[in-house]
NUFITI-674210 format. One record per residue (C-alpha): x, y, z; residue in one letter; residue number from 1. Coordinates in nm, 3 decimals, always signed. Layout:
! NUFITI-674210
<atom X="X" Y="Y" Z="Z" r="A" k="NUM"/>
...
END
This chain:
! NUFITI-674210
<atom X="-18.021" Y="+4.479" Z="-5.339" r="M" k="1"/>
<atom X="-17.800" Y="+4.262" Z="-5.164" r="V" k="2"/>
<atom X="-17.982" Y="+3.988" Z="-5.091" r="N" k="3"/>
<atom X="-18.039" Y="+3.978" Z="-5.495" r="Y" k="4"/>
<atom X="-17.649" Y="+3.998" Z="-5.548" r="I" k="5"/>
<atom X="-17.580" Y="+3.681" Z="-5.305" r="T" k="6"/>
<atom X="-17.903" Y="+3.451" Z="-5.428" r="R" k="7"/>
<atom X="-17.718" Y="+3.527" Z="-5.791" r="R" k="8"/>
<atom X="-17.347" Y="+3.502" Z="-5.669" r="V" k="9"/>
<atom X="-17.463" Y="+3.164" Z="-5.540" r="L" k="10"/>
<atom X="-17.650" Y="+3.025" Z="-5.844" r="I" k="11"/>
<atom X="-17.376" Y="+3.084" Z="-6.092" r="G" k="12"/>
<atom X="-17.100" Y="+2.951" Z="-5.817" r="V" k="13"/>
<atom X="-17.360" Y="+2.569" Z="-5.758" r="L" k="14"/>
<atom X="-17.370" Y="+2.616" Z="-6.156" r="T" k="15"/>
<atom X="-17.032" Y="+2.637" Z="-6.234" r="M" k="16"/>
<atom X="-16.993" Y="+2.333" Z="-5.927" r="L" k="17"/>
<atom X="-17.251" Y="+2.173" Z="-6.144" r="F" k="18"/>
<atom X="-17.070" Y="+2.218" Z="-6.464" r="L" k="19"/>
<atom X="-16.768" Y="+2.130" Z="-6.398" r="I" k="20"/>
<atom X="-16.899" Y="+1.715" Z="-6.218" r="T" k="21"/>
<atom X="-17.075" Y="+1.740" Z="-6.502" r="A" k="22"/>
<atom X="-16.747" Y="+1.800" Z="-6.726" r="T" k="23"/>
<atom X="-16.548" Y="+1.553" Z="-6.482" r="F" k="24"/>
<atom X="-16.783" Y="+1.274" Z="-6.504" r="F" k="25"/>
<atom X="-16.830" Y="+1.291" Z="-6.863" r="L" k="26"/>
<atom X="-16.501" Y="+1.259" Z="-6.972" r="M" k="27"/>
<atom X="-16.476" Y="+0.966" Z="-6.746" r="R" k="28"/>
<atom X="-16.678" Y="+0.786" Z="-6.861" r="I" k="29"/>
<atom X="-16.633" Y="+0.808" Z="-7.253" r="I" k="30"/>
<atom X="-16.472" Y="+0.458" Z="-7.335" r="P" k="31"/>
<atom X="-16.067" Y="+0.439" Z="-7.420" r="G" k="32"/>
<atom X="-15.774" Y="+0.607" Z="-7.279" r="S" k="33"/>
<atom X="-15.555" Y="+0.900" Z="-7.357" r="P" k="34"/>
<atom X="-15.225" Y="+0.706" Z="-7.430" r="F" k="35"/>
<atom X="-15.241" Y="+0.456" Z="-7.707" r="I" k="36"/>
<atom X="-15.149" Y="+0.122" Z="-7.582" r="N" k="37"/>
<atom X="-15.238" Y="-0.114" Z="-7.883" r="D" k="38"/>
<atom X="-14.944" Y="-0.305" Z="-7.790" r="D" k="39"/>
<atom X="-15.030" Y="-0.635" Z="-7.631" r="E" k="40"/>
<atom X="-14.652" Y="-0.667" Z="-7.552" r="S" k="41"/>
<atom X="-14.594" Y="-0.700" Z="-7.177" r="V" k="42"/>
<atom X="-14.312" Y="-0.393" Z="-7.216" r="A" k="43"/>
<atom X="-14.597" Y="-0.198" Z="-7.388" r="A" k="44"/>
<atom X="-14.844" Y="-0.364" Z="-7.063" r="Q" k="45"/>
<atom X="-14.623" Y="-0.201" Z="-6.764" r="K" k="46"/>
<atom X="-14.518" Y="+0.166" Z="-6.993" r="Q" k="47"/>
<atom X="-14.948" Y="+0.148" Z="-7.047" r="F" k="48"/>
<atom X="-14.980" Y="+0.086" Z="-6.680" r="E" k="49"/>
<atom X="-14.679" Y="+0.336" Z="-6.518" r="Q" k="50"/>
<atom X="-14.826" Y="+0.648" Z="-6.766" r="L" k="51"/>
<atom X="-15.209" Y="+0.554" Z="-6.571" r="E" k="52"/>
<atom X="-15.000" Y="+0.585" Z="-6.215" r="A" k="53"/>
<atom X="-14.885" Y="+0.864" Z="-6.314" r="K" k="54"/>
<atom X="-15.145" Y="+1.091" Z="-6.416" r="Y" k="55"/>
<atom X="-15.406" Y="+0.895" Z="-6.149" r="G" k="56"/>
<atom X="-15.568" Y="+0.746" Z="-6.380" r="L" k="57"/>
<atom X="-15.548" Y="+0.405" Z="-6.185" r="D" k="58"/>
<atom X="-15.798" Y="+0.491" Z="-5.891" r="R" k="59"/>
<atom X="-16.095" Y="+0.504" Z="-5.816" r="P" k="60"/>
<atom X="-16.329" Y="+0.755" Z="-5.942" r="L" k="61"/>
<atom X="-16.410" Y="+0.935" Z="-5.632" r="A" k="62"/>
<atom X="-16.021" Y="+0.945" Z="-5.564" r="E" k="63"/>
<atom X="-16.038" Y="+1.106" Z="-5.899" r="Q" k="64"/>
<atom X="-16.319" Y="+1.345" Z="-5.875" r="Y" k="65"/>
<atom X="-16.144" Y="+1.443" Z="-5.520" r="G" k="66"/>
<atom X="-15.772" Y="+1.514" Z="-5.655" r="I" k="67"/>
<atom X="-15.896" Y="+1.763" Z="-5.913" r="Y" k="68"/>
<atom X="-16.152" Y="+1.992" Z="-5.702" r="M" k="69"/>
<atom X="-15.857" Y="+2.001" Z="-5.436" r="K" k="70"/>
<atom X="-15.598" Y="+2.112" Z="-5.741" r="G" k="71"/>
<atom X="-15.865" Y="+2.326" Z="-5.887" r="L" k="72"/>
<atom X="-15.921" Y="+2.547" Z="-5.520" r="L" k="73"/>
<atom X="-15.550" Y="+2.644" Z="-5.565" r="R" k="74"/>
<atom X="-15.603" Y="+2.669" Z="-5.881" r="G" k="75"/>
<atom X="-15.369" Y="+2.387" Z="-6.000" r="D" k="76"/>
<atom X="-15.577" Y="+2.185" Z="-6.310" r="L" k="77"/>
<atom X="-15.281" Y="+1.917" Z="-6.348" r="G" k="78"/>
<atom X="-15.075" Y="+1.807" Z="-6.592" r="D" k="79"/>
<atom X="-15.080" Y="+1.841" Z="-7.032" r="S" k="80"/>
<atom X="-15.219" Y="+1.530" Z="-7.174" r="L" k="81"/>
<atom X="-15.083" Y="+1.690" Z="-7.508" r="I" k="82"/>
<atom X="-14.814" Y="+1.820" Z="-7.406" r="K" k="83"/>
<atom X="-14.587" Y="+1.701" Z="-7.228" r="K" k="84"/>
<atom X="-14.404" Y="+1.856" Z="-6.954" r="G" k="85"/>
<atom X="-14.645" Y="+2.167" Z="-6.922" r="K" k="86"/>
<atom X="-14.891" Y="+2.247" Z="-6.698" r="S" k="87"/>
<atom X="-15.253" Y="+2.359" Z="-6.815" r="V" k="88"/>
<atom X="-15.238" Y="+2.694" Z="-6.656" r="V" k="89"/>
<atom X="-14.928" Y="+2.770" Z="-6.808" r="D" k="90"/>
<atom X="-15.057" Y="+2.674" Z="-7.167" r="I" k="91"/>
<atom X="-15.399" Y="+2.884" Z="-7.132" r="I" k="92"/>
<atom X="-15.184" Y="+3.136" Z="-6.976" r="A" k="93"/>
<atom X="-15.003" Y="+3.163" Z="-7.291" r="T" k="94"/>
<atom X="-15.282" Y="+3.134" Z="-7.512" r="T" k="95"/>
<atom X="-15.577" Y="+3.277" Z="-7.309" r="A" k="96"/>
<atom X="-15.438" Y="+3.678" Z="-7.426" r="P" k="97"/>
<atom X="-15.383" Y="+3.543" Z="-7.771" r="V" k="98"/>
<atom X="-15.836" Y="+3.494" Z="-7.799" r="T" k="99"/>
<atom X="-15.887" Y="+3.762" Z="-7.545" r="M" k="100"/>
<atom X="-15.779" Y="+3.996" Z="-7.782" r="R" k="101"/>
<atom X="-15.924" Y="+3.859" Z="-8.064" r="L" k="102"/>
<atom X="-16.154" Y="+3.867" Z="-7.882" r="G" k="103"/>
<atom X="-16.239" Y="+4.156" Z="-7.746" r="L" k="104"/>
<atom X="-16.142" Y="+4.285" Z="-8.081" r="T" k="105"/>
<atom X="-16.485" Y="+4.172" Z="-8.260" r="A" k="106"/>
<atom X="-16.670" Y="+4.343" Z="-7.950" r="F" k="107"/>
<atom X="-16.588" Y="+4.642" Z="-8.046" r="V" k="108"/>
<atom X="-16.656" Y="+4.615" Z="-8.407" r="F" k="109"/>
<atom X="-16.972" Y="+4.428" Z="-8.352" r="S" k="110"/>
<atom X="-17.091" Y="+4.668" Z="-8.118" r="M" k="111"/>
<atom X="-16.981" Y="+5.003" Z="-8.367" r="V" k="112"/>
<atom X="-17.061" Y="+4.799" Z="-8.664" r="V" k="113"/>
<atom X="-17.358" Y="+4.623" Z="-8.554" r="G" k="114"/>
<atom X="-17.562" Y="+4.934" Z="-8.378" r="I" k="115"/>
<atom X="-17.425" Y="+5.165" Z="-8.714" r="G" k="116"/>
<atom X="-17.678" Y="+4.958" Z="-8.886" r="L" k="117"/>
<atom X="-17.899" Y="+4.898" Z="-8.738" r="G" k="118"/>
<atom X="-17.935" Y="+5.296" Z="-8.681" r="I" k="119"/>
<atom X="-17.922" Y="+5.368" Z="-9.018" r="V" k="120"/>
<atom X="-18.168" Y="+5.059" Z="-9.182" r="A" k="121"/>
<atom X="-18.439" Y="+5.212" Z="-8.853" r="A" k="122"/>
<atom X="-18.401" Y="+5.593" Z="-8.979" r="L" k="123"/>
<atom X="-18.316" Y="+5.532" Z="-9.412" r="S" k="124"/>
<atom X="-18.672" Y="+5.583" Z="-9.586" r="K" k="125"/>
<atom X="-18.480" Y="+5.428" Z="-9.924" r="K" k="126"/>
<atom X="-18.617" Y="+5.046" Z="-9.972" r="R" k="127"/>
<atom X="-18.196" Y="+4.955" Z="-10.062" r="I" k="128"/>
<atom X="-18.047" Y="+5.051" Z="-9.729" r="V" k="129"/>
<atom X="-18.341" Y="+4.869" Z="-9.552" r="N" k="130"/>
<atom X="-18.300" Y="+4.608" Z="-9.811" r="N" k="131"/>
<atom X="-17.891" Y="+4.625" Z="-9.794" r="F" k="132"/>
<atom X="-17.880" Y="+4.542" Z="-9.400" r="V" k="133"/>
<atom X="-18.184" Y="+4.266" Z="-9.407" r="M" k="134"/>
<atom X="-17.934" Y="+4.119" Z="-9.641" r="L" k="135"/>
<atom X="-17.613" Y="+4.133" Z="-9.404" r="L" k="136"/>
<atom X="-17.803" Y="+4.018" Z="-9.135" r="S" k="137"/>
<atom X="-17.978" Y="+3.730" Z="-9.324" r="T" k="138"/>
<atom X="-17.598" Y="+3.608" Z="-9.446" r="I" k="139"/>
<atom X="-17.450" Y="+3.682" Z="-9.120" r="G" k="140"/>
<atom X="-17.682" Y="+3.466" Z="-8.904" r="V" k="141"/>
<atom X="-17.677" Y="+3.171" Z="-9.223" r="S" k="142"/>
<atom X="-17.317" Y="+3.106" Z="-9.274" r="V" k="143"/>
<atom X="-17.104" Y="+2.974" Z="-9.047" r="P" k="144"/>
<atom X="-16.814" Y="+3.157" Z="-8.931" r="N" k="145"/>
<atom X="-16.544" Y="+2.873" Z="-9.022" r="F" k="146"/>
<atom X="-16.723" Y="+2.915" Z="-9.420" r="L" k="147"/>
<atom X="-16.671" Y="+3.257" Z="-9.406" r="L" k="148"/>
<atom X="-16.340" Y="+3.291" Z="-9.315" r="A" k="149"/>
<atom X="-16.262" Y="+3.074" Z="-9.535" r="V" k="150"/>
<atom X="-16.350" Y="+3.282" Z="-9.839" r="F" k="151"/>
<atom X="-16.227" Y="+3.582" Z="-9.625" r="L" k="152"/>
<atom X="-15.893" Y="+3.416" Z="-9.673" r="M" k="153"/>
<atom X="-15.920" Y="+3.264" Z="-10.020" r="L" k="154"/>
<atom X="-16.085" Y="+3.612" Z="-10.203" r="V" k="155"/>
<atom X="-15.845" Y="+3.890" Z="-9.951" r="F" k="156"/>
<atom X="-15.630" Y="+3.637" Z="-9.880" r="G" k="157"/>
<atom X="-15.455" Y="+3.476" Z="-10.177" r="V" k="158"/>
<atom X="-15.643" Y="+3.581" Z="-10.476" r="T" k="159"/>
<atom X="-15.585" Y="+3.980" Z="-10.346" r="L" k="160"/>
<atom X="-15.328" Y="+3.997" Z="-10.141" r="N" k="161"/>
<atom X="-15.456" Y="+4.254" Z="-9.883" r="L" k="162"/>
<atom X="-15.448" Y="+4.147" Z="-9.592" r="F" k="163"/>
<atom X="-15.180" Y="+3.855" Z="-9.420" r="P" k="164"/>
<atom X="-15.374" Y="+3.496" Z="-9.368" r="T" k="165"/>
<atom X="-15.150" Y="+3.373" Z="-9.036" r="V" k="166"/>
<atom X="-15.141" Y="+3.448" Z="-8.721" r="G" k="167"/>
<atom X="-15.150" Y="+3.792" Z="-8.501" r="L" k="168"/>
<atom X="-14.857" Y="+3.990" Z="-8.487" r="K" k="169"/>
<atom X="-15.000" Y="+4.399" Z="-8.626" r="T" k="170"/>
<atom X="-15.274" Y="+4.539" Z="-8.685" r="P" k="171"/>
<atom X="-15.357" Y="+4.405" Z="-9.044" r="L" k="172"/>
<atom X="-15.406" Y="+4.018" Z="-8.875" r="H" k="173"/>
<atom X="-15.636" Y="+4.114" Z="-8.684" r="Y" k="174"/>
<atom X="-15.884" Y="+4.178" Z="-8.980" r="V" k="175"/>
<atom X="-15.988" Y="+3.888" Z="-9.165" r="L" k="176"/>
<atom X="-16.039" Y="+3.766" Z="-8.828" r="P" k="177"/>
<atom X="-16.255" Y="+3.945" Z="-8.710" r="T" k="178"/>
<atom X="-16.427" Y="+4.034" Z="-9.013" r="I" k="179"/>
<atom X="-16.526" Y="+3.607" Z="-8.966" r="A" k="180"/>
<atom X="-16.595" Y="+3.560" Z="-8.639" r="V" k="181"/>
<atom X="-16.804" Y="+3.929" Z="-8.648" r="S" k="182"/>
<atom X="-17.104" Y="+3.865" Z="-8.931" r="L" k="183"/>
<atom X="-17.280" Y="+3.720" Z="-8.702" r="H" k="184"/>
<atom X="-17.305" Y="+3.935" Z="-8.377" r="P" k="185"/>
<atom X="-17.289" Y="+4.226" Z="-8.643" r="I" k="186"/>
<atom X="-17.625" Y="+4.105" Z="-8.776" r="A" k="187"/>
<atom X="-17.752" Y="+4.023" Z="-8.456" r="M" k="188"/>
<atom X="-17.701" Y="+4.312" Z="-8.356" r="I" k="189"/>
<atom X="-17.834" Y="+4.529" Z="-8.681" r="S" k="190"/>
<atom X="-18.196" Y="+4.381" Z="-8.588" r="R" k="191"/>
<atom X="-18.224" Y="+4.444" Z="-8.244" r="L" k="192"/>
<atom X="-18.137" Y="+4.797" Z="-8.310" r="T" k="193"/>
<atom X="-18.330" Y="+4.855" Z="-8.567" r="R" k="194"/>
<atom X="-18.625" Y="+4.730" Z="-8.431" r="T" k="195"/>
<atom X="-18.592" Y="+4.852" Z="-8.136" r="S" k="196"/>
<atom X="-18.506" Y="+5.209" Z="-8.298" r="M" k="197"/>
<atom X="-18.765" Y="+5.203" Z="-8.502" r="M" k="198"/>
<atom X="-19.043" Y="+5.147" Z="-8.193" r="E" k="199"/>
<atom X="-18.876" Y="+5.375" Z="-8.003" r="V" k="200"/>
<atom X="-18.927" Y="+5.667" Z="-8.253" r="M" k="201"/>
<atom X="-19.305" Y="+5.653" Z="-8.272" r="R" k="202"/>
<atom X="-19.272" Y="+5.674" Z="-7.857" r="Q" k="203"/>
<atom X="-19.484" Y="+5.999" Z="-7.740" r="D" k="204"/>
<atom X="-19.158" Y="+6.124" Z="-7.540" r="Y" k="205"/>
<atom X="-18.953" Y="+6.137" Z="-7.842" r="M" k="206"/>
<atom X="-19.222" Y="+6.354" Z="-8.030" r="I" k="207"/>
<atom X="-19.312" Y="+6.590" Z="-7.739" r="L" k="208"/>
<atom X="-18.894" Y="+6.561" Z="-7.778" r="A" k="209"/>
<atom X="-18.912" Y="+6.712" Z="-8.125" r="K" k="210"/>
<atom X="-19.233" Y="+6.922" Z="-8.110" r="S" k="211"/>
<atom X="-18.938" Y="+7.150" Z="-7.841" r="K" k="212"/>
<atom X="-18.726" Y="+7.239" Z="-8.074" r="G" k="213"/>
<atom X="-18.417" Y="+6.934" Z="-7.988" r="T" k="214"/>
<atom X="-18.219" Y="+6.875" Z="-8.354" r="S" k="215"/>
<atom X="-18.287" Y="+6.558" Z="-8.520" r="K" k="216"/>
<atom X="-17.929" Y="+6.376" Z="-8.385" r="W" k="217"/>
<atom X="-18.040" Y="+6.549" Z="-8.062" r="G" k="218"/>
<atom X="-18.365" Y="+6.371" Z="-8.022" r="V" k="219"/>
<atom X="-18.250" Y="+6.002" Z="-8.232" r="I" k="220"/>
<atom X="-17.857" Y="+6.011" Z="-7.980" r="L" k="221"/>
<atom X="-17.992" Y="+6.125" Z="-7.635" r="K" k="222"/>
<atom X="-18.315" Y="+6.020" Z="-7.669" r="H" k="223"/>
<atom X="-18.469" Y="+5.741" Z="-7.918" r="G" k="224"/>
<atom X="-18.092" Y="+5.564" Z="-7.886" r="L" k="225"/>
<atom X="-18.020" Y="+5.540" Z="-7.523" r="R" k="226"/>
<atom X="-18.341" Y="+5.353" Z="-7.473" r="N" k="227"/>
<atom X="-18.364" Y="+5.171" Z="-7.842" r="A" k="228"/>
<atom X="-17.993" Y="+4.992" Z="-7.697" r="L" k="229"/>
<atom X="-18.177" Y="+4.763" Z="-7.389" r="L" k="230"/>
<atom X="-18.156" Y="+4.414" Z="-7.615" r="P" k="231"/>
<atom X="-17.864" Y="+4.481" Z="-7.706" r="V" k="232"/>
<atom X="-17.692" Y="+4.572" Z="-7.388" r="V" k="233"/>
<atom X="-17.885" Y="+4.268" Z="-7.272" r="T" k="234"/>
<atom X="-17.763" Y="+4.044" Z="-7.588" r="Y" k="235"/>
<atom X="-17.364" Y="+4.206" Z="-7.508" r="A" k="236"/>
<atom X="-17.296" Y="+3.992" Z="-7.224" r="G" k="237"/>
<atom X="-17.335" Y="+3.633" Z="-7.348" r="P" k="238"/>
<atom X="-17.180" Y="+3.775" Z="-7.666" r="L" k="239"/>
<atom X="-16.886" Y="+3.890" Z="-7.498" r="I" k="240"/>
<atom X="-16.827" Y="+3.577" Z="-7.330" r="A" k="241"/>
<atom X="-16.892" Y="+3.368" Z="-7.652" r="S" k="242"/>
<atom X="-16.649" Y="+3.577" Z="-7.859" r="L" k="243"/>
<atom X="-16.431" Y="+3.441" Z="-7.597" r="L" k="244"/>
<atom X="-16.436" Y="+3.056" Z="-7.574" r="T" k="245"/>
<atom X="-16.606" Y="+3.048" Z="-7.945" r="G" k="246"/>
<atom X="-16.360" Y="+3.142" Z="-8.179" r="S" k="247"/>
<atom X="-16.203" Y="+2.813" Z="-8.186" r="F" k="248"/>
<atom X="-16.149" Y="+2.752" Z="-8.512" r="V" k="249"/>
<atom X="-16.106" Y="+3.037" Z="-8.688" r="V" k="250"/>
<atom X="-15.803" Y="+3.102" Z="-8.533" r="E" k="251"/>
<atom X="-15.689" Y="+2.756" Z="-8.633" r="T" k="252"/>
<atom X="-15.768" Y="+2.840" Z="-8.964" r="L" k="253"/>
<atom X="-15.561" Y="+3.103" Z="-8.996" r="F" k="254"/>
<atom X="-15.254" Y="+2.952" Z="-8.772" r="S" k="255"/>
<atom X="-15.369" Y="+3.173" Z="-8.462" r="I" k="256"/>
<atom X="-15.168" Y="+3.027" Z="-8.175" r="P" k="257"/>
END
């Protein structure tokens, strides 16, 4: 176990190092500069050179990489090129908690609704229930979250005026962006749960549990759901990472800081 954990940690560190290095050099390979230099006058050229010297962009690429890595090890990501006078770390510390709150809310909502729909679809013998869950899953997989966000804003925010559409000040502010971010995960989780639950319910140990007189919901929750959630738990890891990092467009649409 120790060797396995050590190996996985080392692989994770090497992967992060590769991604950091690749991102650094790809950003440097892209033509152009973060500073606009359309003015060819001597004064403008001198100001341009001063800006590049201030941020170390006039130094050799290998030296820039070394400075970046040293700063990264100290937790220093440098100063922002867009928001003057603010460091990247300060910007992340201010804005990341907002994204994390929305992401965690969407994660919990996705898990609860997705698992619930999957169980209902697996156990229900009514075709209309299965068709509804499959329709919702298809829509969730097919419709981009930014398009769903615009639709929710227009219908429930502007037309019906039921929910606010700007910021995250109150619990009501979380409703629309959470639904917009969560629909795709709900679709995936409900399909995983439905398929896994239907397979589990046909297993011999489920039949044995029923024959022992265990109640229907006791069999479902104690024996069925525990085993049926294994694929969902596997999906939950990448899901929470994607929700914490991939809601940028939705946050922009709802003017979330």
